N, C-alpha and C positions, 0 to 999 in steps of 0.2 A: 449457371449461377452456383448450383449445389453439387456436391459430390455424393458418391453412393452412401456413405455413412449417415448423411443428413437428409437423404431423399424422403424418408418417412414424415419429415417435418415440414416439406416444402409448401404444401398447400396452407396449413395453419400460418406459417411465416407469411406467406404472400397476402393472405387475407388480413393479418394483423397490421403490416405496415402499410398496406393501401388503406386501411380504414383510418389509421392515425393521420396519414398524409392528407385525406380528404377532410378529416376533422380540423386540420390545421389550415384548412382552405387552400390546399394546393392541389396540383393535377398529377395523379399517380403515373400517368403516362409519360411524364417528363423525367422520371427517375429509372435508374438501372442498379439493381441491388448487387452486391458482392458481400462476401462472408469476410469480415475482419477478425472475427475470433469466434470460437465455439467451444463448448465443453459438454461432452456426451459420456455419462457414466450411470450406473444403477441409481444413484442418489442426487444426481443434479444434471440437468439438460438447459443449457443456456446459449443463447446466440447474440452476437453483435453484428449487424450488418451496415455497410456503407451504402447510402443511396446517392449516386452520382447524378447530379442534375444537369440535364442537357442545356439548360438555359439560365441557371443561377446557382446559388450557393448550395453546396452538398449537405446531406443530412446523415445522422446516425440514428439507427433503429435498434432497440435492445428488447428481447423477450426471454423470460424465464418460464420453461414448461414445468419444471419441478425443481426443489421441493418447497420453495419459500412461500409462506403465508402472505396474505394481502397486508397484514400489519407491519411486516418487515419490508415489503415493497413500498408501502406509503410512507414509512419513516425515511427511507432513502429519497423518495420524491420530494417530501417536505424539506429535507436538509438541502437538497440540490437547489430547490427553488428559492430557499432563503440565501444561500451563498451567491448564487448567480445575481441576485438583486443587490447584494451588499458589496461585492468586489468590483473593482474598476480596472481598466488596462493599466499595465500589462499583466496583472494577475486576475485571471478569469475563472468562470466556471460556465460550462455550456448551458445555454438557456433551453429550458423545456418548452416544447412547442405543442405537445398533446400527449396523453397517457390514458391507459385503460387500467384501472384496479382490478377489474375481474379478469382480464387478459393477461396481467403482469407484463404490459409492454410500455414502452417508451419511445418517444421521437424527440430529437434535440438537435441542436446546432452541432455541425462537425467543426472541431478545432484542428487547425493544421499543426503538424510537428510530430516528433517521436516520443515514445514513452521515455520517462528518465531511465528505466531499465535498458532500452535499447540503445539510447544515445550513450550511457555511461559504458556499456559494453563495448560499443564500437570505437570509443575514445581511449580504450585500454592502453594503447601505447603514448598517450599524451597526457601527463599530469596537469599540464595548463589546461586542457579542454575539459578534463575531469572536474578541476576547479571551477570552471566556468559553469558547468552544468550543475554541480553540487549547490553552488551559489544562487543559480536561477530556481532550483527546487526549494531551497531555503527561503527564498523569496516568496514563493507562493505559500508555503507553510506559515510563515510569519504574517503575511497578510490575511489569511484564513484566520488564525488564531486571534489576531488583534480585531478582527470584525466583530467578533461576539466576545470581547474580552471581560472578564470579570476581575476583582482584585486578586493578586497573587494569594496562593495558599501555602501552607506548611505541608509538606509531604508526609503522609502517614504510611511508613513503610511496613507496618504490621499485617496489612492486607495482602500485599504482593508477597511478603515472606511466609504468611501462612499457606499460601498456595504453593510456594516452592518447597516448604516443609512437607506438605502432602505428597508432592513428587518423590521426596526422599523416603518417605513412609511407605510409599508403594513400589519402591524401587525392586525388591525382590520379586514382586509379582510381575514387573514390566520390563526387567532388564534383558530378557530374551528378545524383545523387540527393538533394542537400542543398539546402534551401531557403537562399537568401543565402549561398552557399558562401564568398564573400569574407569576410563577416563572422565566418562560423563559423571560419575559418582564423584569422584575427586573434585571436578570443577563445581558440582552443585554444593557439595560440603564446603568449599572455599567461600563460595558466595553466601552460604548461611552464616558463616563465622564473622563477616564483615558488614552484612546487608543492613544491620540496625544502624550503622553510621549515618545512612541516608535519611534517617528519621528527623523531620523537622527543617529540611532544606527548602528554602522557598522556590516556587515555580509559578511561571506564568500559567493562567487558566483561559481557556477559549473553547470554542466549539469542537467536539471530538470527532473526527472523520469516521473511525471506527475499522478501517482496513486500508491504511494509508502506506501500501507498500509501492515499490518503485514502478509498477506499471500504472499506477493511478494518478500520476502526475505526466503531463503532456508539455514538452518544451517545444516551442515553435521559434521562428526567427524573431518575432517581436513581442511574444506573449508566452505565459505559462499558465496552464489550466489543470485544475483538479477534477476528478470524476469519481464516479461509483461509491457515493457516500452510504455509510451503513448506520450511522448514528445520527442523533439530532438533539444530543444534551451536551453540556459543558463538562470538561475534566482537565486536570493538569496536563500541562503541554507534553510531558515526558512520554506519554502513551502514544500519541502520533509519532512524535520525534524518533523514539525508540524503534518504532515499527519501520518507518521509512529508512533510518540509517542502517539498522541491521540487514535488512533486505536488499538494500542498494550495495552495502560493501560485501556482503557474503555472496550475493549473486554476481556483481560486476566488478567493483573496485579491487577487492582482495585486501589482505592483511597489510598493516603498515610496514614499512621498510625496517623498522626498529623491532617490531613485534611486542613493544611494550604499551603501545598506545593503540586506540581504535582505529583512528585515521592518522595518515602523515600530518604534521602541522600545517603545511600549505593548505590541504584540502579541508581540515577541520576548520581553519581560519576563514576560508572561502564559504563554507556553508553557514556558519554562525553569523558572519557579516550579512550574508543574504537574509537569514531569518530575523536579524534585528536585535537579538539578545544573546550574548555569548554564555551558553551553558555547558561549555566544554569541560569545566572543573566542577560542575554542580553533582554533588554526590548522588542525588535522587535520579538524575539524568544518567549518571554512569551505571547506577544499579538496574535501571530500566534496560540499558544496552545489554547488561550481562544476563538478565532475565530473558529478553528477546533471544539471545544467542543460544541458550539453553532450550528454550521452547522450539526453536528452529531446528535445533539438533535432534529432538526426539520426533520431529515430523519426517525426518528422512527416512525413506523406506528401509527395512532391514535385508531386502533382497538385493538382486542385481541393480546396479545404478546406471542410468544413462550418463552421457558426457557432462550435461549440464548439472545433474544431481551430484555427480562425482566432484566437480569443481566446487560446488556449493558446499560440501561436506568437508572437503579438504580445507577450504577457507575457514569453515567453523573451527575444525581442529587447530588450525595455526592461531586464529584469534583468541579462542578461548585458552590456549596454552600460555599465552602473555598475560591476559587480563584475569584468568581464574586459576592461577597456580597457588599452591599452599604457600 
């Protein structure tokens, strides 16, 4: 089951997943574990295992060794429990079967399908398939936001603009860590010139996911599911939407054919139709997309890039050149 780099965690993983399976009144001997995902670095160690059931439905087990405190862990648990009880097919969230706050481990249903990231990447040669997938992702996000909807709010741009003004103020100290710093500075300056135009734009308000990147939506044949919640409070929808759209486009879809819009019109229409409210021309939504582009820009390592990092950065440059020019 486990490779050499995760061998030190073998015993703890086995004990944790078997304990939760037992708590869920299931037989641990019926399951065969395999690693779906892992992250092992000095500041974070986390595993996701698939528990293949010999006689029934498969399950997913997640365990964080470090560094999250129990308050963060329980926030995610509370949010996932709320959402799984609120949503209905075909938009779902895996049901929690058991968890341990002390152990920072979780057992839940296994939902079939591919992450939106992988599905969009594999559909790179087919705009029609990309449109279908973006529509499905939009459908889940829309259902999620509507399930906990509050009255629409007027966007207060000053908060996000203050954050970006701080980025500009720190530029001289941080520019050596930023790829193509002169282009980044020009794009950031352009954003700050027009950002106040978004103030007062009306936005839907719903539960905020907190980390809605394209690997946290799973698209199956007959359902779409959201996973890995980080927040359990409401917020304007642009925060989740900006996170998903920028991550999905930068990592998989790529820049629009015109270079002057964030998405090609067909893809944009498919996503917003799925979401249920067309925010394509909403000034606050467009500001958040630009902010997320710049935040993703400075997250790119300044050293040698692998193939996926290079693709991501090339797309950031191409998209920002059209959306954030003087």
